[in-house]
C-alpha positions as YAML, in Angstrom:
chain: A
units: angstrom
residues:
- id: 1
  name: MET
  ca: [7.14, -10.57, 23.35]
- id: 2
  name: GLN
  ca: [5.79, -12.82, 26.09]
- id: 3
  name: GLN
  ca: [2.46, -14.57, 26.03]
- id: 4
  name: GLY
  ca: [-0.36, -12.19, 26.78]
- id: 5
  name: GLU
  ca: [1.80, -9.11, 26.21]
- id: 6
  name: PRO
  ca: [0.35, -8.13, 22.77]
- id: 7
  name: ASP
  ca: [-3.05, -7.45, 24.39]
- id: 8
  name: SER
  ca: [-1.48, -5.32, 27.12]
- id: 9
  name: VAL
  ca: [0.61, -3.38, 24.58]
- id: 10
  name: SER
  ca: [-2.42, -2.75, 22.39]
- id: 11
  name: ALA
  ca: [-4.45, -1.60, 25.41]
- id: 12
  name: ALA
  ca: [-1.74, 0.78, 26.55]
- id: 13
  name: LEU
  ca: [-1.30, 2.18, 23.03]
- id: 14
  name: ALA
  ca: [-5.07, 2.54, 22.65]
- id: 15
  name: GLY
  ca: [-5.15, 4.53, 25.83]
- id: 16
  name: HIS
  ca: [-2.32, 6.76, 24.57]
- id: 17
  name: LEU
  ca: [-4.08, 7.28, 21.26]
- id: 18
  name: GLY
  ca: [-7.30, 8.09, 22.98]
- id: 19
  name: ARG
  ca: [-5.56, 10.90, 24.88]
- id: 20
  name: VAL
  ca: [-3.92, 12.16, 21.67]
- id: 21
  name: ILE
  ca: [-7.29, 12.31, 19.91]
- id: 22
  name: GLU
  ca: [-8.96, 14.00, 22.88]
- id: 23
  name: GLU
  ca: [-6.22, 16.66, 23.11]
- id: 24
  name: ALA
  ca: [-6.61, 17.27, 19.33]
- id: 25
  name: GLY
  ca: [-10.29, 18.02, 19.69]
- id: 26
  name: GLY
  ca: [-11.70, 14.54, 19.01]
- id: 27
  name: TRP
  ca: [-10.15, 13.82, 15.56]
- id: 28
  name: ILE
  ca: [-6.68, 13.25, 14.15]
- id: 29
  name: GLY
  ca: [-5.67, 12.62, 10.56]
- id: 30
  name: PHE
  ca: [-4.67, 9.04, 9.74]
- id: 31
  name: GLU
  ca: [-1.10, 10.27, 9.18]
- id: 32
  name: ARG
  ca: [-0.82, 11.12, 12.88]
- id: 33
  name: PHE
  ca: [-2.57, 7.94, 13.88]
- id: 34
  name: MET
  ca: [-0.14, 5.82, 11.87]
- id: 35
  name: ALA
  ca: [2.87, 7.66, 13.29]
- id: 36
  name: GLU
  ca: [1.67, 6.95, 16.85]
- id: 37
  name: ALA
  ca: [0.76, 3.36, 16.11]
- id: 38
  name: LEU
  ca: [4.18, 2.61, 14.72]
- id: 39
  name: TYR
  ca: [6.57, 4.87, 16.64]
- id: 40
  name: ALA
  ca: [5.06, 6.00, 19.98]
- id: 41
  name: PRO
  ca: [7.88, 5.49, 22.53]
- id: 42
  name: ARG
  ca: [7.73, 2.06, 24.27]
- id: 43
  name: LEU
  ca: [4.30, 1.42, 22.78]
- id: 44
  name: GLY
  ca: [4.38, 1.69, 18.96]
- id: 45
  name: TYR
  ca: [4.93, -1.31, 16.76]
- id: 46
  name: TYR
  ca: [8.57, -0.49, 15.98]
- id: 47
  name: ALA
  ca: [9.26, 0.58, 19.58]
- id: 48
  name: ARG
  ca: [8.52, -2.92, 20.91]
- id: 49
  name: GLY
  ca: [11.23, -5.35, 21.94]
- id: 50
  name: ASP
  ca: [10.01, -8.36, 19.93]
- id: 51
  name: ARG
  ca: [11.07, -9.75, 16.56]
- id: 52
  name: GLN
  ca: [9.21, -8.22, 13.67]
- id: 53
  name: PHE
  ca: [11.59, -9.63, 11.09]
- id: 54
  name: GLY
  ca: [11.90, -13.37, 10.41]
- id: 55
  name: ALA
  ca: [11.31, -16.16, 7.95]
- id: 56
  name: PHE
  ca: [8.47, -18.00, 9.72]
- id: 57
  name: PRO
  ca: [5.55, -17.15, 12.10]
- id: 58
  name: SER
  ca: [7.00, -19.70, 14.54]
- id: 59
  name: SER
  ca: [9.88, -17.25, 15.18]
- id: 60
  name: GLY
  ca: [7.38, -14.69, 16.43]
- id: 61
  name: SER
  ca: [7.95, -12.50, 13.38]
- id: 62
  name: ASP
  ca: [5.41, -10.71, 11.22]
- id: 63
  name: PHE
  ca: [7.15, -10.48, 7.83]
- id: 64
  name: ILE
  ca: [10.35, -11.16, 6.00]
- id: 65
  name: THR
  ca: [12.56, -8.85, 3.98]
- id: 66
  name: GLY
  ca: [15.20, -9.61, 1.33]
- id: 67
  name: PRO
  ca: [18.21, -9.58, 3.70]
- id: 68
  name: GLU
  ca: [16.52, -12.04, 6.09]
- id: 69
  name: MET
  ca: [15.68, -14.24, 3.11]
- id: 70
  name: THR
  ca: [19.30, -14.73, 1.98]
- id: 71
  name: PRO
  ca: [22.68, -12.98, 2.51]
- id: 72
  name: LEU
  ca: [22.98, -12.93, -1.31]
- id: 73
  name: PHE
  ca: [20.66, -9.92, -1.25]
- id: 74
  name: GLY
  ca: [23.12, -7.74, 0.64]
- id: 75
  name: ARG
  ca: [26.15, -9.13, -1.15]
- id: 76
  name: THR
  ca: [24.57, -8.21, -4.50]
- id: 77
  name: LEU
  ca: [23.49, -4.74, -3.33]
- id: 78
  name: ALA
  ca: [27.05, -4.19, -2.08]
- id: 79
  name: ARG
  ca: [28.28, -4.19, -5.68]
- id: 80
  name: GLN
  ca: [26.14, -1.14, -6.45]
- id: 81
  name: VAL
  ca: [27.12, 0.51, -3.18]
- id: 82
  name: ALA
  ca: [30.82, -0.07, -3.86]
- id: 83
  name: GLN
  ca: [30.49, 1.42, -7.39]
- id: 84
  name: ALA
  ca: [28.66, 4.44, -6.00]
- id: 85
  name: MET
  ca: [31.24, 4.99, -3.25]
- id: 86
  name: ASP
  ca: [33.99, 4.98, -5.88]
- id: 87
  name: ALA
  ca: [32.08, 7.22, -8.32]
- id: 88
  name: CYS
  ca: [31.26, 9.77, -5.60]
- id: 89
  name: GLY
  ca: [34.59, 9.60, -3.80]
- id: 90
  name: VAL
  ca: [33.11, 8.64, -0.40]
- id: 91
  name: ASP
  ca: [33.85, 5.91, 2.13]
- id: 92
  name: GLU
  ca: [30.82, 5.90, 4.42]
- id: 93
  name: VAL
  ca: [27.53, 4.04, 4.20]
- id: 94
  name: TRP
  ca: [24.34, 5.37, 5.80]
- id: 95
  name: GLU
  ca: [21.42, 3.01, 6.39]
- id: 96
  name: PHE
  ca: [17.95, 4.16, 7.38]
- id: 97
  name: GLY
  ca: [15.64, 1.73, 9.15]
- id: 98
  name: ALA
  ca: [18.19, -1.03, 9.55]
- id: 99
  name: GLY
  ca: [15.70, -3.54, 10.96]
- id: 100
  name: SER
  ca: [17.40, -6.62, 12.37]
- id: 101
  name: GLY
  ca: [20.84, -5.50, 11.17]
- id: 102
  name: ALA
  ca: [20.96, -8.27, 8.58]
- id: 103
  name: LEU
  ca: [21.59, -5.93, 5.62]
- id: 104
  name: ALA
  ca: [24.28, -4.00, 7.46]
- id: 105
  name: LEU
  ca: [26.03, -7.22, 8.29]
- id: 106
  name: GLN
  ca: [25.98, -8.32, 4.69]
- id: 107
  name: LEU
  ca: [27.16, -5.00, 3.32]
- id: 108
  name: LEU
  ca: [29.98, -4.67, 5.87]
- id: 109
  name: ASP
  ca: [31.18, -8.21, 5.24]
- id: 110
  name: THR
  ca: [31.19, -7.64, 1.49]
- id: 111
  name: LEU
  ca: [32.55, -4.08, 1.33]
- id: 112
  name: GLY
  ca: [35.34, -4.76, 3.82]
- id: 113
  name: GLU
  ca: [37.66, -1.89, 4.54]
- id: 114
  name: GLY
  ca: [36.17, 0.03, 1.62]
- id: 115
  name: ALA
  ca: [33.47, 1.16, 4.10]
- id: 116
  name: ARG
  ca: [35.42, 3.12, 6.69]
- id: 117
  name: ARG
  ca: [32.26, 3.84, 8.66]
- id: 118
  name: TYR
  ca: [28.73, 2.57, 8.68]
- id: 119
  name: THR
  ca: [26.11, 4.86, 10.16]
- id: 120
  name: ILE
  ca: [22.63, 3.67, 11.12]
- id: 121
  name: VAL
  ca: [19.67, 6.00, 11.61]
- id: 122
  name: ASP
  ca: [16.86, 4.18, 13.39]
- id: 123
  name: LEU
  ca: [14.10, 5.48, 15.65]
- id: 124
  name: SER
  ca: [13.58, 2.19, 17.46]
- id: 125
  name: GLY
  ca: [15.63, 1.67, 20.60]
- id: 126
  name: ALA
  ca: [14.60, -2.00, 20.67]
- id: 127
  name: LEU
  ca: [15.78, -2.59, 17.13]
- id: 128
  name: ARG
  ca: [19.01, -0.67, 17.82]
- id: 129
  name: ALA
  ca: [19.81, -3.15, 20.61]
- id: 130
  name: ARG
  ca: [19.30, -6.06, 18.23]
- id: 131
  name: GLN
  ca: [21.46, -4.34, 15.56]
- id: 132
  name: GLN
  ca: [24.25, -3.74, 18.09]
- id: 133
  name: ALA
  ca: [24.26, -7.40, 19.00]
- id: 134
  name: THR
  ca: [24.41, -8.42, 15.31]
- id: 135
  name: LEU
  ca: [27.14, -5.92, 14.41]
- id: 136
  name: GLY
  ca: [29.30, -6.00, 17.54]
- id: 137
  name: ALA
  ca: [32.28, -7.55, 15.69]
- id: 138
  name: PHE
  ca: [32.74, -4.37, 13.65]
- id: 139
  name: GLY
  ca: [33.38, -2.22, 16.67]
- id: 140
  name: ASP
  ca: [33.69, 1.52, 16.19]
- id: 141
  name: ARG
  ca: [33.20, 1.27, 12.41]
- id: 142
  name: VAL
  ca: [29.47, 1.17, 13.11]
- id: 143
  name: ARG
  ca: [27.69, 4.06, 14.84]
- id: 144
  name: TRP
  ca: [24.07, 4.97, 15.57]
- id: 145
  name: VAL
  ca: [22.58, 8.42, 15.32]
- id: 146
  name: ASP
  ca: [19.08, 9.71, 16.06]
- id: 147
  name: ALA
  ca: [18.92, 12.41, 13.36]
- id: 148
  name: LEU
  ca: [20.58, 13.60, 10.19]
- id: 149
  name: PRO
  ca: [23.54, 16.03, 10.52]
- id: 150
  name: ASP
  ca: [23.36, 19.32, 8.71]
- id: 151
  name: THR
  ca: [25.77, 18.02, 6.08]
- id: 152
  name: MET
  ca: [26.65, 14.44, 5.23]
- id: 153
  name: GLU
  ca: [28.64, 12.46, 2.66]
- id: 154
  name: GLY
  ca: [28.29, 8.82, 1.71]
- id: 155
  name: VAL
  ca: [26.06, 6.23, 0.07]
- id: 156
  name: VAL
  ca: [22.63, 5.97, 1.63]
- id: 157
  name: VAL
  ca: [20.64, 2.69, 1.56]
- id: 158
  name: GLY
  ca: [17.08, 2.07, 2.64]
- id: 159
  name: ASN
  ca: [15.42, -1.28, 2.28]
- id: 160
  name: GLU
  ca: [11.68, -1.19, 2.93]
- id: 161
  name: VAL
  ca: [11.91, 2.10, 4.85]
- id: 162
  name: LEU
  ca: [9.80, 4.41, 2.71]
- id: 163
  name: ASP
  ca: [6.74, 2.15, 3.03]
- id: 164
  name: ALA
  ca: [6.85, 2.50, 6.81]
- id: 165
  name: MET
  ca: [6.55, 6.29, 6.75]
- id: 166
  name: PRO
  ca: [3.10, 7.56, 7.80]
- id: 167
  name: VAL
  ca: [0.65, 8.47, 5.04]
- id: 168
  name: ALA
  ca: [-2.39, 10.72, 4.84]
- id: 169
  name: LEU
  ca: [-5.63, 9.18, 3.50]
- id: 170
  name: LEU
  ca: [-8.06, 10.88, 1.15]
- id: 171
  name: HIS
  ca: [-11.51, 9.59, 0.37]
- id: 172
  name: TRP
  ca: [-13.55, 10.49, -2.74]
- id: 173
  name: ASP
  ca: [-17.31, 10.53, -2.10]
- id: 174
  name: GLY
  ca: [-18.17, 11.28, -5.73]
- id: 175
  name: GLU
  ca: [-18.27, 15.03, -5.30]
- id: 176
  name: ARG
  ca: [-15.24, 15.99, -3.25]
- id: 177
  name: TRP
  ca: [-12.07, 14.72, -1.61]
- id: 178
  name: ARG
  ca: [-12.07, 14.58, 2.19]
- id: 179
  name: GLU
  ca: [-9.23, 13.66, 4.55]
- id: 180
  name: ARG
  ca: [-9.77, 10.41, 6.43]
- id: 181
  name: GLY
  ca: [-9.04, 10.57, 10.09]
- id: 182
  name: VAL
  ca: [-9.61, 8.62, 13.28]
- id: 183
  name: VAL
  ca: [-12.00, 9.24, 16.17]
- id: 184
  name: ARG
  ca: [-12.67, 7.34, 19.38]
- id: 185
  name: ARG
  ca: [-16.06, 5.70, 19.74]
- id: 186
  name: GLY
  ca: [-16.38, 4.00, 23.13]
- id: 187
  name: ALA
  ca: [-13.59, 1.47, 23.49]
- id: 188
  name: ALA
  ca: [-12.96, 1.34, 19.72]
- id: 189
  name: PHE
  ca: [-11.56, 3.56, 16.99]
- id: 190
  name: ALA
  ca: [-13.37, 4.51, 13.81]
- id: 191
  name: PHE
  ca: [-12.66, 6.38, 10.58]
- id: 192
  name: GLU
  ca: [-14.24, 9.80, 10.05]
- id: 193
  name: ASP
  ca: [-13.79, 12.02, 7.01]
- id: 194
  name: ARG
  ca: [-13.39, 15.80, 7.19]
- id: 195
  name: ASP
  ca: [-12.93, 18.64, 4.69]
- id: 196
  name: SER
  ca: [-9.32, 19.20, 3.69]
- id: 197
  name: PRO
  ca: [-7.29, 21.11, 1.09]
- id: 198
  name: LEU
  ca: [-5.32, 17.92, 0.37]
- id: 199
  name: ARG
  ca: [-5.69, 16.45, -3.11]
- id: 200
  name: PRO
  ca: [-4.13, 13.55, -5.05]
- id: 201
  name: PRO
  ca: [-1.30, 14.57, -7.42]
- id: 202
  name: VAL
  ca: [-3.32, 13.50, -10.44]
- id: 203
  name: GLN
  ca: [-6.80, 14.15, -11.87]
- id: 204
  name: ALA
  ca: [-8.62, 11.04, -13.05]
- id: 205
  name: ALA
  ca: [-12.10, 9.48, -13.26]
- id: 206
  name: PHE
  ca: [-12.03, 8.20, -9.70]
- id: 207
  name: VAL
  ca: [-14.92, 5.95, -8.60]
- id: 208
  name: PRO
  ca: [-17.03, 7.16, -5.66]
- id: 209
  name: GLY
  ca: [-15.78, 5.42, -2.57]
- id: 210
  name: THR
  ca: [-12.10, 5.50, -3.67]
- id: 211
  name: THR
  ca: [-9.44, 5.93, -1.01]
- id: 212
  name: VAL
  ca: [-5.87, 6.97, -1.82]
- id: 213
  name: GLU
  ca: [-2.68, 7.63, 0.15]
- id: 214
  name: ILE
  ca: [-0.62, 10.86, 0.12]
- id: 215
  name: HIS
  ca: [3.05, 10.45, 0.93]
- id: 216
  name: ARG
  ca: [3.98, 13.81, 2.45]
- id: 217
  name: GLN
  ca: [6.40, 12.41, 5.04]
- id: 218
  name: ALA
  ca: [8.33, 10.12, 2.65]
- id: 219
  name: GLN
  ca: [8.68, 12.97, 0.15]
- id: 220
  name: ALA
  ca: [9.73, 15.41, 2.88]
- id: 221
  name: PHE
  ca: [12.32, 12.85, 4.11]
- id: 222
  name: VAL
  ca: [13.83, 12.47, 0.63]
- id: 223
  name: ALA
  ca: [13.89, 16.24, 0.14]
- id: 224
  name: THR
  ca: [15.61, 16.74, 3.50]
- id: 225
  name: LEU
  ca: [18.12, 13.99, 2.70]
- id: 226
  name: ALA
  ca: [18.84, 15.56, -0.71]
- id: 227
  name: GLY
  ca: [19.41, 18.95, 0.90]
- id: 228
  name: ARG
  ca: [21.94, 17.60, 3.33]
- id: 229
  name: LEU
  ca: [23.79, 15.13, 1.13]
- id: 230
  name: ALA
  ca: [26.81, 17.20, 0.02]
- id: 231
  name: ARG
  ca: [28.34, 14.31, -1.90]
- id: 232
  name: GLY
  ca: [27.19, 10.78, -2.47]
- id: 233
  name: ALA
  ca: [24.29, 8.64, -3.61]
- id: 234
  name: ALA
  ca: [21.10, 7.01, -2.26]
- id: 235
  name: ILE
  ca: [19.57, 3.62, -3.12]
- id: 236
  name: PHE
  ca: [16.02, 2.73, -1.97]
- id: 237
  name: VAL
  ca: [14.40, -0.67, -2.35]
- id: 238
  name: ASP
  ca: [10.65, -0.90, -1.72]
- id: 239
  name: TYR
  ca: [7.30, -2.06, -3.07]
- id: 240
  name: GLY
  ca: [5.34, 0.50, -5.08]
- id: 241
  name: PHE
  ca: [4.43, 1.98, -8.43]
- id: 242
  name: PRO
  ca: [4.93, 5.07, -10.58]
- id: 243
  name: GLU
  ca: [2.26, 7.74, -10.18]
- id: 244
  name: HIS
  ca: [0.09, 6.75, -13.18]
- id: 245
  name: GLU
  ca: [-0.24, 3.22, -11.77]
- id: 246
  name: TYR
  ca: [-0.47, 4.23, -8.15]
- id: 247
  name: TYR
  ca: [-3.43, 6.54, -8.68]
- id: 248
  name: HIS
  ca: [-5.11, 4.44, -11.37]
- id: 249
  name: PRO
  ca: [-8.95, 4.80, -11.07]
- id: 250
  name: GLN
  ca: [-9.28, 1.00, -10.79]
- id: 251
  name: ARG
  ca: [-7.18, 1.04, -7.55]
- id: 252
  name: THR
  ca: [-10.22, 2.02, -5.50]
- id: 253
  name: GLY
  ca: [-9.03, 0.76, -2.10]
- id: 254
  name: GLY
  ca: [-5.61, 2.30, -2.06]
- id: 255
  name: THR
  ca: [-2.58, 0.24, -0.93]
- id: 256
  name: LEU
  ca: [-2.73, 0.46, 2.85]
- id: 257
  name: MET
  ca: [-1.91, -2.93, 4.43]
- id: 258
  name: CYS
  ca: [-1.19, -4.44, 7.83]
- id: 259
  name: HIS
  ca: [1.11, -7.39, 8.54]
- id: 260
  name: ARG
  ca: [1.07, -9.78, 11.51]
- id: 261
  name: ALA
  ca: [2.39, -13.35, 11.78]
- id: 262
  name: HIS
  ca: [3.07, -13.38, 8.01]
- id: 263
  name: ARG
  ca: [-0.54, -12.63, 7.24]
- id: 264
  name: ALA
  ca: [-1.96, -9.44, 5.75]
- id: 265
  name: ASP
  ca: [-5.15, -7.49, 6.54]
- id: 266
  name: THR
  ca: [-6.54, -4.10, 5.68]
- id: 267
  name: ASP
  ca: [-7.80, -2.87, 9.09]
- id: 268
  name: PRO
  ca: [-5.23, -0.65, 10.92]
- id: 269
  name: LEU
  ca: [-7.76, 0.24, 13.69]
- id: 270
  name: VAL
  ca: [-7.65, -3.12, 15.47]
- id: 271
  name: ASP
  ca: [-4.72, -4.79, 17.26]
- id: 272
  name: ILE
  ca: [-2.94, -1.44, 17.25]
- id: 273
  name: GLY
  ca: [0.75, -1.75, 18.02]
- id: 274
  name: ALA
  ca: [0.70, -5.49, 17.51]
- id: 275
  name: LYS
  ca: [1.01, -5.36, 13.75]
- id: 276
  name: ASP
  ca: [2.80, -3.40, 11.04]
- id: 277
  name: ILE
  ca: [1.01, -0.70, 8.98]
- id: 278
  name: THR
  ca: [2.43, 0.08, 5.52]
- id: 279
  name: ALA
  ca: [1.56, 1.64, 2.22]
- id: 280
  name: HIS
  ca: [3.09, 1.13, -1.19]
- id: 281
  name: VAL
  ca: [5.44, 3.87, -2.41]
- id: 282
  name: ASP
  ca: [4.59, 6.44, -5.05]
- id: 283
  name: PHE
  ca: [7.99, 6.45, -6.79]
- id: 284
  name: THR
  ca: [7.11, 9.42, -9.00]
- id: 285
  name: GLY
  ca: [6.57, 11.57, -5.94]
- id: 286
  name: ILE
  ca: [9.82, 10.35, -4.45]
- id: 287
  name: ALA
  ca: [11.76, 11.09, -7.65]
- id: 288
  name: LEU
  ca: [10.31, 14.57, -8.00]
- id: 289
  name: ALA
  ca: [11.07, 15.41, -4.35]
- id: 290
  name: ALA
  ca: [14.70, 14.32, -4.82]
- id: 291
  name: GLN
  ca: [15.08, 16.17, -8.11]
- id: 292
  name: ASP
  ca: [13.51, 19.36, -6.77]
- id: 293
  name: ALA
  ca: [16.06, 19.29, -3.93]
- id: 294
  name: GLY
  ca: [19.00, 18.94, -6.35]
- id: 295
  name: LEU
  ca: [19.70, 15.19, -6.78]
- id: 296
  name: HIS
  ca: [20.00, 13.36, -10.09]
- id: 297
  name: VAL
  ca: [17.97, 10.22, -10.75]
- id: 298
  name: LEU
  ca: [20.41, 7.35, -11.48]
- id: 299
  name: GLY
  ca: [17.64, 4.96, -12.45]
- id: 300
  name: TYR
  ca: [14.44, 3.16, -11.56]
- id: 301
  name: THR
  ca: [13.74, -0.47, -12.21]
- id: 302
  name: SER
  ca: [12.32, -3.68, -10.83]
- id: 303
  name: GLN
  ca: [14.14, -5.47, -8.01]
- id: 304
  name: ALA
  ca: [14.67, -8.49, -10.29]
- id: 305
  name: ARG
  ca: [16.37, -6.45, -13.02]
- id: 306
  name: PHE
  ca: [18.44, -4.47, -10.49]
- id: 307
  name: LEU
  ca: [19.74, -7.56, -8.72]
- id: 308
  name: MET
  ca: [20.51, -9.33, -12.00]
- id: 309
  name: ASN
  ca: [22.36, -6.22, -13.29]
- id: 310
  name: CYS
  ca: [24.46, -6.34, -10.11]
- id: 311
  name: GLY
  ca: [25.36, -9.97, -10.62]
- id: 312
  name: LEU
  ca: [22.99, -11.95, -8.29]
- id: 313
  name: LEU
  ca: [22.93, -14.96, -10.65]
- id: 314
  name: GLU
  ca: [26.72, -15.04, -10.75]
- id: 315
  name: LEU
  ca: [26.95, -14.82, -6.93]
- id: 316
  name: ALA
  ca: [24.34, -17.57, -6.58]
- id: 317
  name: GLY
  ca: [26.42, -20.02, -8.65]
- id: 318
  name: GLY
  ca: [27.04, -23.19, -6.66]
- id: 319
  name: ALA
  ca: [24.48, -22.22, -3.98]
- id: 320
  name: ASP
  ca: [22.46, -24.98, -2.29]
- id: 321
  name: ALA
  ca: [18.77, -25.62, -2.95]
- id: 322
  name: ARG
  ca: [17.59, -23.50, -0.04]
- id: 323
  name: ALA
  ca: [19.62, -20.46, -1.17]
- id: 324
  name: LEU
  ca: [18.41, -20.87, -4.78]
- id: 325
  name: SER
  ca: [14.82, -20.98, -3.50]
- id: 326
  name: ALA
  ca: [15.38, -17.63, -1.80]
- id: 327
  name: VAL
  ca: [17.00, -16.19, -4.91]
- id: 328
  name: GLN
  ca: [13.94, -17.28, -6.89]
- id: 329
  name: LYS
  ca: [11.62, -15.38, -4.54]
- id: 330
  name: LEU
  ca: [13.76, -12.25, -4.97]
- id: 331
  name: LEU
  ca: [13.50, -12.46, -8.71]
- id: 332
  name: VAL
  ca: [10.24, -14.04, -9.95]
- id: 333
  name: GLU
  ca: [7.42, -11.72, -10.93]
- id: 334
  name: HIS
  ca: [4.72, -13.16, -8.65]
- id: 335
  name: GLU
  ca: [6.91, -12.93, -5.56]
- id: 336
  name: MET
  ca: [9.22, -9.89, -5.02]
- id: 337
  name: GLY
  ca: [10.83, -9.49, -8.39]
- id: 338
  name: GLU
  ca: [8.28, -7.14, -9.96]
- id: 339
  name: LEU
  ca: [6.32, -5.62, -7.07]
- id: 340
  name: PHE
  ca: [9.57, -4.41, -5.44]
- id: 341
  name: LYS
  ca: [11.38, -1.58, -7.22]
- id: 342
  name: VAL
  ca: [14.78, 0.10, -6.80]
- id: 343
  name: ILE
  ca: [15.38, 3.81, -7.29]
- id: 344
  name: GLY
  ca: [18.75, 5.52, -7.17]
- id: 345
  name: PHE
  ca: [19.87, 9.13, -6.74]
- id: 346
  name: ALA
  ca: [23.25, 10.88, -6.67]
- id: 347
  name: THR
  ca: [24.71, 14.32, -6.20]
- id: 348
  name: ARG
  ca: [26.34, 13.97, -9.63]
- id: 349
  name: PRO
  ca: [25.28, 11.38, -12.29]
- id: 350
  name: PHE
  ca: [27.22, 8.24, -13.16]
- id: 351
  name: ASP
  ca: [26.42, 5.00, -15.03]
- id: 352
  name: ALA
  ca: [25.08, 2.95, -12.13]
- id: 353
  name: ILE
  ca: [25.43, -0.79, -12.83]
- id: 354
  name: GLY
  ca: [22.08, -1.64, -11.26]
- id: 355
  name: PHE
  ca: [20.16, 0.30, -13.89]
- id: 356
  name: ARG
  ca: [22.17, -0.46, -17.03]
- id: 357
  name: ASP
  ca: [19.50, -2.78, -18.41]
- id: 358
  name: GLY
  ca: [15.78, -2.30, -17.91]
- id: 359
  name: ASP
  ca: [15.82, 1.26, -16.57]
- id: 360
  name: ARG
  ca: [12.26, 2.60, -16.28]
- id: 361
  name: SER
  ca: [13.00, 6.21, -15.33]
- id: 362
  name: HIS
  ca: [11.02, 7.35, -18.34]
- id: 363
  name: ARG
  ca: [7.87, 5.80, -16.81]
- id: 364
  name: LEU
  ca: [8.05, 7.76, -13.57]
...
């Protein structure tokens, strides 16, 4: 993005959101606001043409993911993908939210001809162009689609895709839950709470002033995927917690977070379109949505345990100091190793290597 452009993009997106709010009667739920802020055509954060993904702010990026950190991430994940392809009798990989294309490149390089086709589902035209440039050497083996087919077969992967799905917000005032939405006040946006039938999935001694997220879209996505996956498996990597931790009464502020230039803040109503908006994942809700739609849970564990189960330390043998530093960030508890989790599903169960040690499915 060129100098001065972020302000113009935010202004244009603010104008668009103002019209959306006006047409909706002066108020929209935060779920709608987040969807527009991230995905409005040509204006939303992920519809921009700049570089969200990268190792340093100097690159113009806002955050870094495992595949950008080191190719060892994708090479290790490929071992689980290869086993799942063999166990399910499929030869296609589907990736949702492929970002820069780094993970696709790593998986294709590692899987070789075992992956006859690699299909990417991504709503961002700008990111699709970047992915096409990265994956051009693979020719027709890679294809892009805008929506799921009615029936599909293959192994689905999603790295930090569930956290980018819009969430509804609920606020507890000490007497009742109200849905948090957004209104326009002059040139700015503000939160406003309204009565709603929405409720958190648990009952607990919530403190007045507590705000929580409800993941209707992520759960609906997983249920839809499960209903259309005739044969195969799905592996999702993301940051989050099981339900009893997610909705713990001490988590009074929820998990909503914004990212810009590798810095985090908690105000999604400013610099709209110029920064990412995310929420941690409720993995219990994701697991239940998949199970109710007919999938089996293969396992659920920390990113560190999953990658070690799949042989990351073996693959890192002989790596240079820079690569080993990246591996450490993927594994250690105070970096990505514990906050990030991996959950797997399949149309029929098998002993997935990534969950053989340290499976936490019983804690979902």
